[in-house]
MMTF fields as JSON, N, C-alpha, C and O atoms, coordinates in Angstrom:
{
  "mmtfVersion": "1.0.0",
  "mmtfProducer": "UNKNOWN",
  "numBonds": 295,
  "numAtoms": 296,
  "numGroups": 74,
  "numChains": 1,
  "numModels": 1,
  "chainsPerModel": [1],
  "groupsPerChain": [74],
  "chainIdList": ["A"],
  "bondAtomList": [4, 2, 8, 6, 12, 10, 16, 14, 20, 18, 24, 22, 28, 26, 32, 30, 36, 34, 40, 38, 44, 42, 48, 46, 52, 50, 56, 54, 60, 58, 64, 62, 68, 66, 72, 70, 76, 74, 80, 78, 84, 82, 88, 86, 92, 90, 96, 94, 100, 98, 104, 102, 108, 106, 112, 110, 116, 114, 120, 118, 124, 122, 128, 126, 132, 130, 136, 134, 140, 138, 144, 142, 148, 146, 152, 150, 156, 154, 160, 158, 164, 162, 168, 166, 172, 170, 176, 174, 180, 178, 184, 182, 188, 186, 192, 190, 196, 194, 200, 198, 204, 202, 208, 206, 212, 210, 216, 214, 220, 218, 224, 222, 228, 226, 232, 230, 236, 234, 240, 238, 244, 242, 248, 246, 252, 250, 256, 254, 260, 258, 264, 262, 268, 266, 272, 270, 276, 274, 280, 278, 284, 282, 288, 286, 292, 290],
  "bondOrderList": [1, 1, 1, 1, 1, 1, 1, 1, 1, 1, 1, 1, 1, 1, 1, 1, 1, 1, 1, 1, 1, 1, 1, 1, 1, 1, 1, 1, 1, 1, 1, 1, 1, 1, 1, 1, 1, 1, 1, 1, 1, 1, 1, 1, 1, 1, 1, 1, 1, 1, 1, 1, 1, 1, 1, 1, 1, 1, 1, 1, 1, 1, 1, 1, 1, 1, 1, 1, 1, 1, 1, 1, 1],
  "groupList": [{"groupName": "MET", "atomNameList": ["N", "CA", "C", "O"], "elementList": ["N", "C", "C", "O"], "formalChargeList": [0, 0, 0, 0], "bondAtomList": [1, 0, 2, 1, 3, 2], "bondOrderList": [1, 1, 2], "singleLetterCode": "M", "chemCompType": "L-PEPTIDE LINKING"}, {"groupName": "ALA", "atomNameList": ["N", "CA", "C", "O"], "elementList": ["N", "C", "C", "O"], "formalChargeList": [0, 0, 0, 0], "bondAtomList": [1, 0, 2, 1, 3, 2], "bondOrderList": [1, 1, 2], "singleLetterCode": "A", "chemCompType": "L-PEPTIDE LINKING"}, {"groupName": "THR", "atomNameList": ["N", "CA", "C", "O"], "elementList": ["N", "C", "C", "O"], "formalChargeList": [0, 0, 0, 0], "bondAtomList": [1, 0, 2, 1, 3, 2], "bondOrderList": [1, 1, 2], "singleLetterCode": "T", "chemCompType": "L-PEPTIDE LINKING"}, {"groupName": "LEU", "atomNameList": ["N", "CA", "C", "O"], "elementList": ["N", "C", "C", "O"], "formalChargeList": [0, 0, 0, 0], "bondAtomList": [1, 0, 2, 1, 3, 2], "bondOrderList": [1, 1, 2], "singleLetterCode": "L", "chemCompType": "L-PEPTIDE LINKING"}, {"groupName": "LYS", "atomNameList": ["N", "CA", "C", "O"], "elementList": ["N", "C", "C", "O"], "formalChargeList": [0, 0, 0, 0], "bondAtomList": [1, 0, 2, 1, 3, 2], "bondOrderList": [1, 1, 2], "singleLetterCode": "K", "chemCompType": "L-PEPTIDE LINKING"}, {"groupName": "GLN", "atomNameList": ["N", "CA", "C", "O"], "elementList": ["N", "C", "C", "O"], "formalChargeList": [0, 0, 0, 0], "bondAtomList": [1, 0, 2, 1, 3, 2], "bondOrderList": [1, 1, 2], "singleLetterCode": "Q", "chemCompType": "L-PEPTIDE LINKING"}, {"groupName": "ARG", "atomNameList": ["N", "CA", "C", "O"], "elementList": ["N", "C", "C", "O"], "formalChargeList": [0, 0, 0, 0], "bondAtomList": [1, 0, 2, 1, 3, 2], "bondOrderList": [1, 1, 2], "singleLetterCode": "R", "chemCompType": "L-PEPTIDE LINKING"}, {"groupName": "ASP", "atomNameList": ["N", "CA", "C", "O"], "elementList": ["N", "C", "C", "O"], "formalChargeList": [0, 0, 0, 0], "bondAtomList": [1, 0, 2, 1, 3, 2], "bondOrderList": [1, 1, 2], "singleLetterCode": "D", "chemCompType": "L-PEPTIDE LINKING"}, {"groupName": "TRP", "atomNameList": ["N", "CA", "C", "O"], "elementList": ["N", "C", "C", "O"], "formalChargeList": [0, 0, 0, 0], "bondAtomList": [1, 0, 2, 1, 3, 2], "bondOrderList": [1, 1, 2], "singleLetterCode": "W", "chemCompType": "L-PEPTIDE LINKING"}, {"groupName": "GLU", "atomNameList": ["N", "CA", "C", "O"], "elementList": ["N", "C", "C", "O"], "formalChargeList": [0, 0, 0, 0], "bondAtomList": [1, 0, 2, 1, 3, 2], "bondOrderList": [1, 1, 2], "singleLetterCode": "E", "chemCompType": "L-PEPTIDE LINKING"}, {"groupName": "GLY", "atomNameList": ["N", "CA", "C", "O"], "elementList": ["N", "C", "C", "O"], "formalChargeList": [0, 0, 0, 0], "bondAtomList": [1, 0, 2, 1, 3, 2], "bondOrderList": [1, 1, 2], "singleLetterCode": "G", "chemCompType": "PEPTIDE LINKING"}, {"groupName": "ILE", "atomNameList": ["N", "CA", "C", "O"], "elementList": ["N", "C", "C", "O"], "formalChargeList": [0, 0, 0, 0], "bondAtomList": [1, 0, 2, 1, 3, 2], "bondOrderList": [1, 1, 2], "singleLetterCode": "I", "chemCompType": "L-PEPTIDE LINKING"}, {"groupName": "SER", "atomNameList": ["N", "CA", "C", "O"], "elementList": ["N", "C", "C", "O"], "formalChargeList": [0, 0, 0, 0], "bondAtomList": [1, 0, 2, 1, 3, 2], "bondOrderList": [1, 1, 2], "singleLetterCode": "S", "chemCompType": "L-PEPTIDE LINKING"}, {"groupName": "VAL", "atomNameList": ["N", "CA", "C", "O"], "elementList": ["N", "C", "C", "O"], "formalChargeList": [0, 0, 0, 0], "bondAtomList": [1, 0, 2, 1, 3, 2], "bondOrderList": [1, 1, 2], "singleLetterCode": "V", "chemCompType": "L-PEPTIDE LINKING"}, {"groupName": "ASN", "atomNameList": ["N", "CA", "C", "O"], "elementList": ["N", "C", "C", "O"], "formalChargeList": [0, 0, 0, 0], "bondAtomList": [1, 0, 2, 1, 3, 2], "bondOrderList": [1, 1, 2], "singleLetterCode": "N", "chemCompType": "L-PEPTIDE LINKING"}, {"groupName": "PHE", "atomNameList": ["N", "CA", "C", "O"], "elementList": ["N", "C", "C", "O"], "formalChargeList": [0, 0, 0, 0], "bondAtomList": [1, 0, 2, 1, 3, 2], "bondOrderList": [1, 1, 2], "singleLetterCode": "F", "chemCompType": "L-PEPTIDE LINKING"}, {"groupName": "PRO", "atomNameList": ["N", "CA", "C", "O"], "elementList": ["N", "C", "C", "O"], "formalChargeList": [0, 0, 0, 0], "bondAtomList": [1, 0, 2, 1, 3, 2], "bondOrderList": [1, 1, 2], "singleLetterCode": "P", "chemCompType": "L-PEPTIDE LINKING"}],
  "groupTypeList": [0, 1, 2, 3, 4, 5, 6, 6, 4, 2, 7, 6, 7, 6, 5, 5, 6, 8, 6, 7, 6, 5, 6, 9, 5, 10, 4, 4, 5, 11, 12, 13, 0, 3, 12, 3, 4, 1, 5, 11, 11, 3, 14, 6, 9, 4, 6, 6, 2, 14, 1, 12, 2, 12, 7, 13, 11, 9, 6, 1, 11, 3, 6, 3, 1, 9, 15, 16, 4, 2, 4, 16, 7, 9],
  "groupIdList": [1, 2, 3, 4, 5, 6, 7, 8, 9, 10, 11, 12, 13, 14, 15, 16, 17, 18, 19, 20, 21, 22, 23, 24, 25, 26, 27, 28, 29, 30, 31, 32, 33, 34, 35, 36, 37, 38, 39, 40, 41, 42, 43, 44, 45, 46, 47, 48, 49, 50, 51, 52, 53, 54, 55, 56, 57, 58, 59, 60, 61, 62, 63, 64, 65, 66, 67, 68, 69, 70, 71, 72, 73, 74],
  "secStructList": [7, 7, 7, 6, 6, 6, 2, 2, 2, 2, 2, 2, 2, 2, 2, 2, 2, 2, 2, 2, 2, 2, 2, 2, 2, 6, 7, 7, 7, 7, 7, 7, 7, 7, 7, 6, 2, 2, 2, 2, 6, 6, 6, 6, 6, 6, 6, 6, 6, 6, 7, 7, 2, 2, 2, 2, 2, 6, 6, 6, 6, 6, 6, 4, 4, 4, 1, 7, 7, 7, 7, 6, 6, 7],
  "xCoordList": [-48.459, -49.527, -48.544, -48.582, -47.513, -47.216, -47.966, -49.181, -47.564, -48.444, -48.719, -47.993, -49.359, -49.435, -48.667, -49.02, -47.145, -46.965, -45.481, -44.622, -45.39, -44.057, -44.432, -43.451, -45.623, -45.882, -44.748, -43.797, -46.089, -45.203, -43.665, -42.991, -43.402, -41.395, -41.196, -40.552, -41.638, -41.075, -41.293, -40.146, -42.112, -42.199, -42.063, -42.097, -41.172, -40.552, -38.802, -38.071, -38.63, -37.236, -37.258, -36.117, -38.368, -38.39, -38.105, -37.56, -38.676, -38.68, -37.8, -38.01, -36.273, -35.564, -34.93, -34.417, -34.656, -33.794, -34.185, -33.227, -35.217, -35.437, -34.93, -34.131, -35.429, -34.773, -33.328, -32.865, -32.388, -30.694, -30.717, -30.652, -30.845, -31.065, -30.718, -29.628, -31.554, -31.734, -30.775, -29.721, -30.757, -29.509, -28.254, -27.609, -28.291, -26.652, -26.242, -25.162, -27.276, -27.683, -27.363, -26.725, -27.89, -27.393, -28.984, -29.398, -29.511, -31.031, -31.296, -30.752, -32.058, -31.814, -33.756, -34.335, -34.24, -35.816, -36.238, -35.404, -36.932, -37.967, -38.676, -38.728, -39.216, -40.96, -41.658, -40.836, -42.752, -43.328, -44.575, -45.061, -44.998, -46.543, -46.952, -46.44, -48.051, -48.821, -49.428, -50.072, -49.951, -51.686, -52.444, -51.999, -54.009, -54.943, -54.341, -54.548, -53.767, -53.508, -52.464, -52.258, -51.818, -50.978, -49.958, -48.742, -50.893, -51.549, -52.359, -51.836, -53.618, -53.874, -53.393, -53.537, -52.335, -51.604, -50.107, -49.406, -49.823, -48.984, -50.26, -50.043, -50.769, -51.859, -51.841, -51.795, -51.881, -52.417, -51.108, -51.133, -50.244, -49.174, -48.328, -47.76, -48.589, -49.388, -49.344, -48.401, -50.509, -51.315, -51.484, -52.484, -50.381, -50.495, -49.277, -49.526, -48.274, -46.845, -46.764, -45.545, -47.354, -47.38, -45.857, -45.374, -45.533, -44.91, -45.086, -46.069, -43.413, -43.683, -44.225, -44.282, -44.472, -44.328, -43.278, -43.365, -41.599, -40.521, -40.064, -39.527, -40.543, -40.227, -40.659, -40.205, -41.713, -42.569, -41.899, -41.696, -41.655, -41.334, -40.006, -39.69, -38.822, -38.052, -37.007, -35.833, -38.287, -38.432, -38.666, -37.838, -39.841, -39.919, -38.81, -38.791, -38.401, -37.056, -36.44, -36.641, -35.46, -34.68, -35.393, -34.877, -36.051, -36.613, -36.351, -36.197, -36.254, -36.541, -34.636, -34.629, -33.686, -32.765, -32.293, -31.066, -33.334, -32.729, -34.033, -34.337, -34.447, -34.487, -33.467, -32.428, -33.75, -32.548, -33.064, -34.148, -31.648, -32.557, -33.149, -32.828, -34.248, -34.486, -35.069, -35.557, -35.69, -35.061, -37.015, -37.996, -36.582, -38.366, -39.523, -40.526, -39.44, -40.328, -40.702, -41.352, -39.665, -39.575, -40.43, -40.742],
  "yCoordList": [115.198, 115.724, 114.739, 113.514, 115.513, 114.503, 113.496, 113.64, 112.459, 111.333, 112.025, 112.369, 111.953, 112.303, 111.041, 110.771, 110.157, 110.202, 110.2, 109.569, 111.692, 111.814, 113.241, 113.927, 114.361, 115.222, 115.419, 116.084, 113.805, 113.222, 113.472, 113.998, 113.129, 113.004, 114.32, 114.811, 115.143, 117.143, 117.285, 117.262, 117.411, 117.542, 117.621, 118.628, 116.054, 115.586, 115.978, 116.226, 115.981, 116.98, 118.431, 118.856, 119.627, 120.421, 120.866, 121.85, 119.794, 120.089, 119.218, 118.902, 118.807, 118.176, 119.237, 119.697, 120.08, 121.082, 121.966, 122.712, 122.386, 124.007, 122.909, 123.46, 121.625, 121.295, 121.416, 121.665, 121.118, 122.298, 122.559, 122.566, 123.531, 125.138, 125.536, 125.897, 125.407, 126.314, 125.512, 126.132, 124.309, 123.378, 124.062, 124.174, 124.494, 125.431, 126.925, 127.492, 127.141, 128.573, 128.134, 128.817, 126.897, 125.99, 126.364, 126.594, 126.311, 125.979, 124.388, 123.455, 124.306, 122.88, 123.011, 124.091, 122.007, 121.43, 121.04, 120.449, 121.279, 121.139, 120.557, 120.712, 120.016, 119.878, 120.555, 120.577, 120.856, 121.257, 120.733, 120.04, 121.105, 120.424, 122.294, 122.352, 123.661, 124.443, 124.332, 123.391, 125.121, 124.756, 125.865, 127.009, 125.41, 126.474, 128.314, 128.898, 128.824, 129.791, 130.938, 132.149, 129.27, 129.389, 129.266, 129.46, 128.832, 128.998, 130.167, 131.281, 129.997, 131.631, 132.504, 132.792, 133.487, 133.809, 133.658, 134.612, 133.27, 132.584, 132.425, 131.44, 132.708, 132.201, 134.702, 135.542, 134.624, 136.022, 137.122, 138.261, 136.484, 136.54, 137.111, 138.174, 135.688, 135.422, 136.29, 136.713, 137.006, 137.072, 138.585, 139.143, 139.518, 140.719, 140.672, 141.696, 140.34, 140.14, 139.845, 139.889, 139.247, 138.544, 137.345, 137.076, 136.851, 136.225, 134.261, 133.547, 133.945, 132.402, 131.854, 132.524, 130.639, 130.238, 130.53, 131.464, 129.802, 129.901, 131.158, 131.245, 132.141, 133.909, 134.622, 135.417, 133.917, 134.141, 133.784, 134.466, 132.588, 131.92, 131.959, 131.476, 132.341, 132.737, 134.474, 134.842, 135.014, 136.023, 136.082, 136.529, 135.712, 135.515, 134.53, 134.824, 133.993, 133.328, 134.308, 135.048, 134.797, 135.549, 137.104, 137.773, 137.36, 138.808, 138.499, 139.496, 137.429, 136.553, 137.102, 137.771, 137.176, 137.372, 138.409, 138.504, 139.855, 140.987, 141.349, 142.472, 140.304, 140.623, 140.647, 140.208, 141.504, 140.25, 139.538, 139.465, 138.135, 136.954, 137.478, 138.56, 136.477, 136.307, 135.694, 135.359, 134.879, 133.672, 133.255, 133.704, 132.265, 131.456, 131.532, 131.326, 131.871, 132.568, 134.007, 134.306, 134.729, 136.111, 136.652, 137.841],
  "zCoordList": [3.536, 4.827, 5.879, 5.754, 7.1, 8.077, 8.61, 8.476, 9.21, 9.719, 11.861, 12.794, 11.742, 13.345, 14.373, 15.521, 13.333, 14.517, 14.429, 15.045, 12.842, 12.341, 13.074, 12.787, 14.143, 14.111, 15.582, 15.992, 16.117, 17.526, 17.535, 18.421, 16.72, 16.627, 16.558, 17.485, 15.564, 15.273, 16.822, 17.27, 17.811, 19.162, 19.406, 20.113, 19.451, 20.645, 20.376, 21.336, 19.89, 19.261, 19.25, 19.427, 19.07, 19.016, 21.194, 21.694, 21.802, 22.682, 23.672, 24.843, 22.437, 23.58, 23.323, 24.344, 22.031, 21.687, 22.382, 22.584, 22.964, 23.449, 25.211, 25.968, 25.569, 27.055, 27.384, 28.497, 25.805, 25.724, 25.822, 27.051, 25.387, 24.823, 26.573, 27.018, 27.077, 28.458, 29.197, 29.33, 29.748, 29.631, 30.211, 31.254, 28.784, 27.825, 28.886, 29.054, 29.317, 30.342, 31.787, 32.587, 32.027, 33.472, 34.09, 35.226, 32.999, 34.18, 34.497, 33.905, 35.346, 35.859, 35.353, 35.239, 35.189, 34.753, 36.788, 37.474, 37.088, 39.125, 38.723, 37.502, 39.016, 39.095, 41.227, 42.143, 41.397, 42.396, 42.292, 41.398, 43.213, 43.785, 45.14, 46.258, 44.49, 44.777, 45.012, 44.548, 45.983, 46.19, 45.917, 45.831, 45.73, 44.938, 44.673, 43.609, 45.603, 46.327, 45.901, 45.809, 45.658, 44.451, 43.636, 43.658, 42.793, 41.029, 41.362, 41.378, 41.635, 41.687, 41.224, 40.035, 42.462, 41.735, 41.072, 41.409, 40.72, 39.823, 38.68, 37.974, 38.533, 37.315, 36.935, 36.036, 37.707, 37.82, 37.527, 37.06, 37.888, 38.103, 36.598, 36.346, 35.676, 34.019, 33.657, 32.987, 34.001, 32.602, 32.987, 32.536, 33.988, 34.46, 33.683, 33.046, 33.273, 33.219, 32.549, 32.385, 31.354, 30.268, 29.612, 28.512, 31.395, 31.466, 31.161, 30.962, 31.274, 31.172, 33.079, 34.11, 32.854, 34.392, 34.9, 35.697, 34.667, 34.581, 35.491, 36.595, 34.484, 34.669, 36.051, 36.873, 35.824, 37.363, 38.751, 39.756, 38.466, 39.735, 39.765, 40.852, 39.033, 39.217, 39.294, 39.292, 39.348, 39.94, 40.787, 41.581, 41.199, 42.551, 43.667, 44.863, 43.417, 44.248, 44.208, 45.171, 43.188, 43.826, 44.255, 45.15, 43.859, 45.042, 46.377, 47.083, 46.933, 48.494, 48.401, 49.434, 48.044, 48.134, 48.084, 48.108, 47.972, 48.483, 49.994, 50.393, 50.421, 52.127, 52.543, 52.051, 54.131, 55.121, 54.819, 54.241, 55.517, 56.498, 57.725, 58.217, 58.33, 59.819, 59.963, 58.884, 61.192, 61.402, 61.894, 62.486, 61.218, 61.222, 61.572, 60.888, 62.801, 63.382, 64.384, 65.385, 63.192, 63.878, 62.929, 62.986]
}
């Protein structure tokens, strides 16, 4: 049976491999702070679509490009 120290190292290694694969796909890690309202909407969309946080946010951002550009005051 693996010790706690061994399991932590295994987890760190697995996470690092995942991050490396994501970078190879051209992805970049970012950090965001969301309002409670935005968190609720994000979690609702994750449950509705069974998608990851990353997938939901990426779809939302890419969808913004589909709308005609408007000035902030409009």
